[in-house]
Rosetta silent file (secondary structure, phi, psi, omega in degrees, C-alpha in Angstrom):
SEQUENCE: MPSIQRRAADLVFEHLQERIVSGELAPGDRLDPTEIAASLGLSRTPVREAILQLDSAGLVRRLPYRGVVVADVDLGLAEEVAALRIHLETLAARIAVPRLREEDLAAMRDAHERLDAALAGAHAQRDFNELNRRFHMALYQRAGSSVLLREIESLAGQAERIRMHFDLRHSPAGHHHAAILEACEGRDPEAAAAATRDHILTAHRMVMGDDYRIEPGSSLAAALAVSGGTSRVVSGVASDVTSDVASGVADPVG
SCORE:     score description
SCORE:     0.000 S_00000001
   1 L     0.000  -46.086  179.125   39.785   11.825   -9.508 S_00000001
   2 H   -56.893  -37.976 -178.836   36.187   10.825  -10.428 S_00000001
   3 H   -67.908  -35.335  177.966   37.297    7.209  -10.934 S_00000001
   4 H   -66.328  -43.883  178.830   39.030    7.194   -7.536 S_00000001
   5 H   -64.044  -39.412  178.949   35.905    8.583   -5.883 S_00000001
   6 H   -63.510  -42.701  178.541   33.741    6.032   -7.684 S_00000001
   7 H   -63.785  -40.440  178.191   35.973    3.198   -6.493 S_00000001
   8 H   -62.949  -40.235  178.830   35.844    4.565   -2.949 S_00000001
   9 H   -63.871  -40.225  178.616   32.042    4.741   -3.161 S_00000001
  10 H   -63.428  -40.748  179.577   31.904    1.126   -4.349 S_00000001
  11 H   -66.107  -39.792  177.561   34.090    0.025   -1.434 S_00000001
  12 H   -65.246  -42.255  177.471   31.884    1.908    1.047 S_00000001
  13 H   -56.865  -48.521 -179.270   28.799    0.335   -0.522 S_00000001
  14 H   -63.757  -38.418  178.982   30.275   -3.168   -0.121 S_00000001
  15 H   -63.374  -45.841 -178.518   31.329   -2.374    3.457 S_00000001
  16 H   -71.983  -37.202  177.115   27.850   -1.182    4.437 S_00000001
  17 H   -62.141  -42.099  178.381   26.099   -3.984    2.592 S_00000001
  18 H   -60.349  -40.093  179.188   28.227   -6.525    4.454 S_00000001
  19 H   -67.983  -30.809  178.847   27.216   -4.932    7.758 S_00000001
  20 H   -74.367  -49.537 -175.949   23.556   -5.105    6.734 S_00000001
  21 H   -69.796  -24.652  178.417   23.506   -8.724    5.548 S_00000001
  22 L   -79.600  -13.594 -178.414   25.514   -9.828    8.595 S_00000001
  23 L    91.702   -3.623  178.241   22.941   -8.244   10.903 S_00000001
  24 L   -61.641  -39.242  172.342   25.390   -5.769   12.406 S_00000001
  25 L  -105.774  116.211 -175.297   23.134   -3.048   11.001 S_00000001
  26 L   -96.373  160.685  175.300   19.509   -4.024   11.641 S_00000001
  27 L   -53.067  131.742 -178.695   16.348   -2.724    9.969 S_00000001
  28 L    96.221  -17.247  177.754   15.597    0.734   11.333 S_00000001
  29 L   -66.034  139.894 -177.253   19.209    1.539   12.265 S_00000001
  30 E   -87.111  140.345  175.232   20.208    5.027   11.169 S_00000001
  31 E  -107.565  114.041  179.175   23.138    5.645    8.822 S_00000001
  32 L   -99.213  110.758 -177.440   24.921    8.923    9.536 S_00000001
  33 H   -56.548  -36.796 -179.291   27.154    9.847    6.560 S_00000001
  34 H   -65.639  -45.176  179.512   29.392   12.031    8.730 S_00000001
  35 H   -65.367  -41.503 -179.980   30.001    9.264   11.265 S_00000001
  36 H   -63.865  -45.655  179.624   30.587    6.673    8.547 S_00000001
  37 H   -59.371  -43.515 -179.398   33.029    8.926    6.711 S_00000001
  38 H   -65.320  -40.667 -178.258   34.956    9.615    9.909 S_00000001
  39 H   -67.324  -28.019 -178.630   35.111    5.918   10.854 S_00000001
  40 H   -98.383   -3.846 -179.469   36.487    5.015    7.417 S_00000001
  41 L    68.798   35.546 -178.010   38.836    7.989    7.113 S_00000001
  42 L  -122.331  167.122  171.230   37.053    9.254    3.984 S_00000001
  43 L   -77.152  170.438 -179.596   35.316   12.408    2.860 S_00000001
  44 H   -72.131  -21.101 -173.575   31.524   12.540    2.855 S_00000001
  45 H   -60.938  -54.680  179.393   31.332   12.408   -0.965 S_00000001
  46 H   -64.852  -28.184  178.218   31.967    8.674   -1.525 S_00000001
  47 H   -68.973  -44.098  177.411   29.807    7.868    1.504 S_00000001
  48 H   -60.957  -41.625  178.954   26.897    9.864    0.088 S_00000001
  49 H   -64.250  -40.214  178.667   27.348    8.103   -3.274 S_00000001
  50 H   -63.959  -39.302  179.526   27.425    4.709   -1.532 S_00000001
  51 H   -67.059  -34.770  174.132   24.202    5.531    0.320 S_00000001
  52 H   -62.471  -39.930  176.042   22.578    6.431   -3.016 S_00000001
  53 H   -63.559  -43.185  178.192   23.605    2.979   -4.277 S_00000001
  54 H   -62.075  -38.426  178.394   22.140    1.374   -1.159 S_00000001
  55 H   -64.589  -45.079  179.390   18.930    3.313   -1.725 S_00000001
  56 H   -63.327  -33.087  179.796   18.715    2.155   -5.355 S_00000001
  57 L   -80.946   -5.601 -179.945   19.278   -1.436   -4.214 S_00000001
  58 L    81.013   14.298 -178.253   16.461   -1.142   -1.667 S_00000001
  59 L   -86.703  -21.313  176.809   18.772   -1.634    1.303 S_00000001
  60 E  -133.875  164.761  172.616   18.041    1.732    2.904 S_00000001
  61 E  -144.656  159.942 -177.682   15.223    4.239    2.877 S_00000001
  62 E  -101.954  127.619 -178.624   14.826    7.873    3.815 S_00000001
  63 E  -118.286  141.538  176.439   12.463    8.757    6.644 S_00000001
  64 L   -58.134  135.334  176.380   11.257   12.209    7.727 S_00000001
  65 L    70.127   -7.754  179.621   13.131   13.508   10.784 S_00000001
  66 L  -115.735  -22.617 -178.664   15.304   10.373   10.920 S_00000001
  67 E    85.005 -140.456 -175.634   17.277   10.520    7.715 S_00000001
  68 E   -91.318  127.460  178.583   18.623    7.327    6.137 S_00000001
  69 E  -129.478  157.123  176.571   17.781    4.037    7.861 S_00000001
  70 E   -67.363  131.082 -177.955   18.339    0.378    7.024 S_00000001
  71 L   -85.925  151.634  170.831   15.294   -0.971    5.183 S_00000001
  72 L   -93.810  165.724  177.535   13.447   -4.158    5.962 S_00000001
  73 L   -78.565  134.490  173.318   12.323   -6.573    3.251 S_00000001
  74 L   -78.674   99.436 -173.277    8.806   -5.980    1.928 S_00000001
  75 H   -67.281  -32.159  176.684    7.532   -9.522    2.474 S_00000001
  76 H   -65.073  -42.910  177.617    4.347   -8.934    0.507 S_00000001
  77 H   -65.089  -40.929 -179.530    6.346   -7.780   -2.484 S_00000001
  78 H   -59.344  -41.587  179.779    8.743  -10.714   -2.089 S_00000001
  79 H   -68.326  -40.392  179.356    5.859  -13.198   -2.274 S_00000001
  80 H   -63.553  -43.090  178.996    4.325  -11.468   -5.280 S_00000001
  81 H   -63.118  -43.324  179.256    7.665  -11.467   -7.106 S_00000001
  82 H   -61.992  -42.426 -179.632    8.210  -15.161   -6.314 S_00000001
  83 H   -61.965  -46.954 -179.415    4.718  -16.060   -7.568 S_00000001
  84 H   -66.458  -38.425  178.839    5.156  -14.209  -10.851 S_00000001
  85 H   -63.815  -44.436  179.037    8.648  -15.617  -11.339 S_00000001
  86 H   -59.830  -45.974 -178.388    7.441  -19.187  -10.840 S_00000001
  87 H   -61.407  -48.950 -173.606    4.599  -18.666  -13.298 S_00000001
  88 H   -79.844  -38.456 -175.866    6.705  -17.014  -16.023 S_00000001
  89 H   -75.800  -31.879  174.519   10.016  -18.834  -15.622 S_00000001
  90 H   -69.858  -36.172  174.697    8.481  -22.322  -15.604 S_00000001
  91 H   -61.113  -47.913 -179.593    6.575  -21.339  -18.744 S_00000001
  92 H   -61.344  -40.409 -179.870    9.787  -20.109  -20.375 S_00000001
  93 H   -63.059  -43.252 -179.087   11.633  -23.307  -19.389 S_00000001
  94 H   -62.106  -39.828 -179.537    8.947  -25.521  -20.926 S_00000001
  95 H   -72.888  -40.303 -169.565    9.065  -23.605  -24.202 S_00000001
  96 H   -77.781  -36.542 -171.712   12.835  -23.198  -24.340 S_00000001
  97 H   -54.248  -46.067 -179.904   14.184  -26.655  -23.485 S_00000001
  98 H   -66.190  -15.437 -176.483   13.241  -28.350  -26.776 S_00000001
  99 H  -100.188   -0.905 -174.954   14.863  -25.457  -28.658 S_00000001
 100 L   -62.897  141.685  174.781   18.192  -25.414  -26.815 S_00000001
 101 L  -105.926  165.320 -179.030   21.388  -25.477  -28.841 S_00000001
 102 H   -61.922  -34.822  179.297   24.726  -26.806  -27.705 S_00000001
 103 H   -67.939  -29.527  175.384   26.091  -23.269  -27.339 S_00000001
 104 H   -66.998  -46.012  178.283   23.235  -22.451  -24.946 S_00000001
 105 H   -63.078  -37.650  178.429   24.067  -25.461  -22.802 S_00000001
 106 H   -63.397  -39.833  178.230   27.745  -24.505  -22.899 S_00000001
 107 H   -65.512  -39.724  178.186   26.887  -21.021  -21.610 S_00000001
 108 H   -65.965  -42.823  178.873   24.801  -22.526  -18.809 S_00000001
 109 H   -61.250  -43.587 -178.052   27.603  -24.947  -17.861 S_00000001
 110 H   -61.179  -47.193  179.585   30.156  -22.137  -17.777 S_00000001
 111 H   -63.867  -40.794 -179.668   28.022  -19.968  -15.478 S_00000001
 112 H   -64.258  -44.308 -177.174   27.225  -22.959  -13.258 S_00000001
 113 H   -67.654  -25.039 -178.265   30.857  -24.047  -12.928 S_00000001
 114 H   -90.676   -6.798 -171.925   31.957  -20.543  -11.927 S_00000001
 115 H   -67.321  -46.142 -177.288   29.274  -20.031   -9.295 S_00000001
 116 H   -60.111  -43.638  179.085   30.957  -21.680   -6.288 S_00000001
 117 H   -63.989  -37.001  179.388   34.160  -19.698   -6.797 S_00000001
 118 H   -64.978  -42.508 -178.507   32.135  -16.510   -7.146 S_00000001
 119 H   -67.529  -23.371  178.618   30.294  -17.117   -3.879 S_00000001
 120 L   -90.351   -4.520 -175.431   33.630  -17.634   -2.104 S_00000001
 121 L   -86.006 -178.772 -176.580   35.095  -14.451   -3.574 S_00000001
 122 L   -75.643  -19.430 -177.228   35.314  -10.898   -2.327 S_00000001
 123 L  -121.435   52.340 -171.800   32.394   -9.710   -4.476 S_00000001
 124 H   -57.977  -45.213 -176.067   29.987  -12.590   -3.889 S_00000001
 125 H   -62.295  -52.467 -177.896   26.765  -10.609   -4.224 S_00000001
 126 H   -62.837  -46.336 -176.677   27.654   -8.878   -7.461 S_00000001
 127 H   -69.334  -36.588  176.632   29.253  -11.943   -9.067 S_00000001
 128 H   -60.680  -49.249 -178.179   26.395  -14.239   -8.007 S_00000001
 129 H   -58.767  -41.555 -179.877   23.806  -11.949   -9.573 S_00000001
 130 H   -64.278  -48.382 -177.394   25.775  -11.738  -12.811 S_00000001
 131 H   -71.676  -36.996  178.566   26.326  -15.508  -13.135 S_00000001
 132 H   -62.241  -45.326  179.196   22.829  -16.377  -11.959 S_00000001
 133 H   -65.128  -40.697 -179.942   21.296  -14.088  -14.558 S_00000001
 134 H   -63.530  -40.917  179.994   23.616  -15.416  -17.260 S_00000001
 135 H   -60.764  -52.198 -175.019   22.703  -19.018  -16.409 S_00000001
 136 H   -70.835  -39.160 -176.828   18.960  -18.504  -16.530 S_00000001
 137 H   -70.318  -26.797  174.728   18.858  -16.155  -19.513 S_00000001
 138 H   -60.736  -31.891  176.621   20.852  -18.623  -21.627 S_00000001
 139 H   -80.965  -52.655 -169.799   17.828  -20.887  -21.192 S_00000001
 140 H   -67.350  -28.311 -179.173   14.958  -18.418  -21.326 S_00000001
 141 H   -62.881  -23.195  179.420   16.105  -16.602  -24.443 S_00000001
 142 H   -77.101   -4.843  174.028   15.379  -19.798  -26.404 S_00000001
 143 H   -68.906  -20.510  174.427   11.683  -19.383  -25.583 S_00000001
 144 L    74.038   21.188 -179.393   11.716  -16.911  -28.462 S_00000001
 145 L  -122.419  110.411  179.821    9.438  -14.345  -26.792 S_00000001
 146 H   -66.442  -33.727  179.179   10.776  -10.831  -26.283 S_00000001
 147 H   -66.780  -47.270  179.300    7.746   -9.930  -24.148 S_00000001
 148 H   -61.781  -44.283 -178.819    8.221  -12.932  -21.851 S_00000001
 149 H   -64.054  -39.852  179.476   11.953  -12.304  -21.570 S_00000001
 150 H   -63.023  -42.241  179.141   11.415   -8.632  -20.743 S_00000001
 151 H   -66.907  -40.288  178.069    9.000   -9.479  -17.929 S_00000001
 152 H   -62.859  -43.314 -179.743   11.349  -12.138  -16.540 S_00000001
 153 H   -64.421  -38.346  178.253   14.274   -9.705  -16.594 S_00000001
 154 H   -63.830  -45.385  178.565   12.223   -7.048  -14.772 S_00000001
 155 H   -66.671  -35.694  177.680   11.242   -9.508  -12.044 S_00000001
 156 H   -61.869  -38.057  177.057   14.833  -10.775  -11.841 S_00000001
 157 H   -62.663  -40.553  177.171   15.929   -7.218  -11.086 S_00000001
 158 H   -67.094  -39.405  178.215   13.430   -7.013   -8.234 S_00000001
 159 H   -63.712  -37.803  178.177   14.558  -10.412   -6.923 S_00000001
 160 H   -63.164  -40.526  178.776   18.172   -9.213   -6.977 S_00000001
 161 H   -65.187  -37.432  176.960   17.246   -6.181   -4.875 S_00000001
 162 H   -65.895  -42.688 -179.105   15.508   -8.436   -2.362 S_00000001
 163 H   -64.982  -20.840 -179.576   18.544  -10.766   -2.246 S_00000001
 164 L   -60.842  -18.845 -179.698   20.768   -7.786   -1.440 S_00000001
 165 L   -81.092   -5.503 -170.473   19.455   -8.053    2.134 S_00000001
 166 L  -128.672  150.377  177.452   20.914  -11.534    2.595 S_00000001
 167 L   -79.291  115.625 -175.290   24.304  -13.204    2.698 S_00000001
 168 H   -89.271    0.393 -172.287   24.459  -15.408   -0.409 S_00000001
 169 H   -67.939  -14.961  175.776   27.686  -17.190    0.466 S_00000001
 170 H  -114.649   25.130 -178.688   25.767  -20.223    1.735 S_00000001
 171 L   -66.511  139.296  175.891   23.180  -20.188   -1.032 S_00000001
 172 L   -85.417   14.045 -174.323   21.998  -23.613   -2.299 S_00000001
 173 H   -56.628  -35.194 -178.621   21.606  -22.158   -5.792 S_00000001
 174 H   -58.979  -39.103  179.413   24.380  -24.363   -7.174 S_00000001
 175 H   -65.288  -40.594 -179.650   22.409  -27.535   -6.388 S_00000001
 176 H   -71.197  -39.339  176.208   19.325  -26.187   -8.120 S_00000001
 177 H   -60.512  -38.832  178.929   21.284  -24.987  -11.123 S_00000001
 178 H   -61.580  -40.923  179.544   22.733  -28.485  -11.431 S_00000001
 179 H   -67.498  -41.117  177.846   19.210  -29.961  -11.507 S_00000001
 180 H   -63.535  -44.912 -179.121   18.040  -27.434  -14.100 S_00000001
 181 H   -62.991  -42.583  178.704   21.112  -28.075  -16.236 S_00000001
 182 H   -60.435  -42.200  178.710   20.677  -31.844  -16.038 S_00000001
 183 H   -65.569  -38.598  178.991   17.058  -31.520  -17.180 S_00000001
 184 H   -66.893  -42.572  178.611   18.084  -29.243  -20.038 S_00000001
 185 H   -64.174  -31.387  177.635   20.809  -31.620  -21.163 S_00000001
 186 L   -85.087    1.726 -179.420   18.246  -34.435  -21.093 S_00000001
 187 L    53.910   45.647 -178.566   15.841  -32.279  -23.124 S_00000001
 188 L  -113.989   93.697 -175.413   13.177  -32.768  -20.442 S_00000001
 189 H   -63.357  -35.624 -179.312   11.042  -29.586  -20.273 S_00000001
 190 H   -68.986  -39.976  177.369    8.875  -30.757  -17.377 S_00000001
 191 H   -66.241  -37.928  178.351   11.887  -31.631  -15.241 S_00000001
 192 H   -65.658  -40.653  178.375   13.466  -28.272  -16.089 S_00000001
 193 H   -64.972  -42.722  179.983   10.262  -26.457  -15.120 S_00000001
 194 H   -63.903  -43.019  179.829   10.027  -28.399  -11.838 S_00000001
 195 H   -66.603  -36.408  177.299   13.668  -27.681  -10.960 S_00000001
 196 H   -65.337  -44.257  177.848   13.159  -24.005  -11.814 S_00000001
 197 H   -59.402  -47.484 -178.528   10.072  -23.848   -9.610 S_00000001
 198 H   -65.374  -35.028  178.062   11.890  -25.460   -6.667 S_00000001
 199 H   -61.644  -49.715 -179.038   14.860  -23.142   -7.173 S_00000001
 200 H   -66.681  -41.435 -178.005   12.702  -20.006   -6.950 S_00000001
 201 H   -65.009  -40.381  178.428   10.626  -21.388   -4.071 S_00000001
 202 H   -62.891  -45.483  178.695   13.695  -22.268   -1.996 S_00000001
 203 H   -61.443  -39.182  179.453   15.161  -18.786   -2.451 S_00000001
 204 H   -64.910  -43.404  179.441   11.816  -17.283   -1.492 S_00000001
 205 H   -62.184  -35.719  178.416   11.563  -19.362    1.694 S_00000001
 206 H   -63.395  -33.556  178.453   15.026  -18.215    2.735 S_00000001
 207 H   -71.950  -39.637 -168.535   13.800  -14.631    2.505 S_00000001
 208 H   -81.567  -22.563  176.659   10.567  -15.215    4.412 S_00000001
 209 L   102.516  168.377 -171.138   11.918  -16.981    7.509 S_00000001
 210 L   -67.387  -28.411 -176.067   11.408  -20.231    9.382 S_00000001
 211 L   -94.479   12.668 -176.033    7.776  -19.689   10.378 S_00000001
 212 L   -71.026  137.537  173.890    6.595  -18.852    6.867 S_00000001
 213 L  -129.491  141.938  174.954    3.499  -20.566    5.481 S_00000001
 214 L   -82.030  118.242 -174.479    2.005  -20.303    2.012 S_00000001
 215 L   -77.418  139.749  174.609   -1.529  -19.085    2.562 S_00000001
 216 L   -57.503  135.439  178.159   -4.457  -20.782    0.789 S_00000001
 217 L    83.140   -2.302  179.350   -5.671  -18.655   -2.076 S_00000001
 218 L   -73.937  165.051  178.856   -2.505  -16.568   -2.236 S_00000001
 219 H   -62.411  -33.885 -179.634   -0.836  -15.678   -5.524 S_00000001
 220 H   -71.531  -40.765  176.534    2.025  -18.019   -4.667 S_00000001
 221 H   -60.513  -40.491  178.524   -0.290  -20.955   -3.935 S_00000001
 222 H   -66.144  -42.615 -179.689   -1.987  -20.327   -7.291 S_00000001
 223 H   -63.647  -39.507  178.092    1.340  -20.097   -9.130 S_00000001
 224 H   -65.144  -40.316  179.460    2.502  -23.373   -7.593 S_00000001
 225 H   -65.407  -44.046 -178.990   -0.732  -25.106   -8.576 S_00000001
 226 H   -65.866  -35.340 -177.073   -0.568  -23.823  -12.161 S_00000001
 227 L   -81.512    1.017 -175.602    3.097  -24.793  -12.465 S_00000001
 228 L    83.189   24.838 -171.987    2.390  -28.346  -11.273 S_00000001
 229 L   -74.788   88.553  174.693    3.813  -27.439   -7.870 S_00000001
 230 L  -115.043   34.923 -178.339    3.403  -30.495   -5.712 S_00000001
 231 E  -135.061  155.887  167.507    6.787  -30.226   -4.097 S_00000001
 232 E  -122.363  168.478  179.744    8.555  -28.544   -1.267 S_00000001
 233 E  -124.833  120.566  178.567   12.282  -28.152   -0.865 S_00000001
 234 E  -122.036  116.191 -177.772   14.053  -29.153    2.318 S_00000001
 235 L    52.277   38.691  174.389   17.825  -28.664    2.389 S_00000001
 236 L    84.127    4.551 -178.345   17.852  -28.631   -1.402 S_00000001
 237 E  -115.928  128.417 -179.472   15.866  -31.877   -1.848 S_00000001
 238 E   -84.076  140.881  176.052   12.376  -31.896   -3.354 S_00000001
 239 E  -140.169  147.979 -173.619    9.721  -34.120   -1.819 S_00000001
 240 E   -76.581  126.712  175.885    6.093  -34.669   -2.770 S_00000001
 241 L  -140.110   59.935 -176.827    3.543  -32.923   -0.571 S_00000001
 242 H   -53.788  -40.911 -177.485    0.497  -32.764   -2.813 S_00000001
 243 H   -65.784  -35.588  178.912   -1.873  -32.303    0.112 S_00000001
 244 H   -65.372  -45.392 -178.146    0.072  -29.313    1.418 S_00000001
 245 H   -67.346  -37.729  179.640    0.009  -27.533   -1.930 S_00000001
 246 H   -60.659  -35.923  179.218   -3.644  -28.343   -2.424 S_00000001
 247 H   -86.181   -9.102 -179.518   -4.414  -26.597    0.865 S_00000001
 248 L    83.911   10.253 -177.332   -2.022  -23.790    0.059 S_00000001
 249 L  -123.458  136.154  177.645    0.149  -24.526    3.058 S_00000001
 250 L  -140.770  151.802  179.131    3.648  -25.948    3.096 S_00000001
 251 L   -67.802  147.171  177.166    6.281  -26.487    5.718 S_00000001
 252 L   -74.607  161.163  175.420    9.106  -23.957    5.815 S_00000001
 253 L   -81.631  133.573  178.663   12.636  -24.809    4.887 S_00000001
 254 L   -87.223    0.000    0.000   14.899  -25.377    7.860 S_00000001
């Protein structure tokens, strides 16, 4: 029975997450466990468990007098996470690339080749996160720093929670992974760092919206400058905009 209830809770979680990322449930909308259970023909138990999962993923929050509501993305946190990820992951890429072994590259290729099928599958969010983490960690573990890897993994967990708010089925991650992999195969640490930076920045822009600008003096502007960030990404293609980065402002991705 517990396994059946757990499976039911997982299905409810996926159902509600799909409604959130599709926009059917908007930030601030209330989730009534009784109504949800009745609409799905289930007891309240798996629905309550699913809502706990949504809460842990940052997709809902509990408000006094209102109960459980759909959460919005904390844009300030998203920018801070992106800045720290760019700083640490480009550092890890630069250190790791010269140390890569063939088995590391094979692990990266395997995760990369499976990504498109995962995004087209029934469990796109979960499978994307698993393969994305496997791809990047195959590289970063060769940096040989347990402290650096631990910090990257912690930030990756926060990035995954932020991504839970969005439909990943049209993610350009595959193009960026291909660029990172090509740089790794060519043993080019600077190219790998640049591709990693553009990968993180593109994902961040998708979260922030079309009118987003990188503010001068912000943590993200500083991280881009330190990482050699003189690029923006438009439809998956990097182009040089040194003057924009120098001023801390860049055009959004369309």
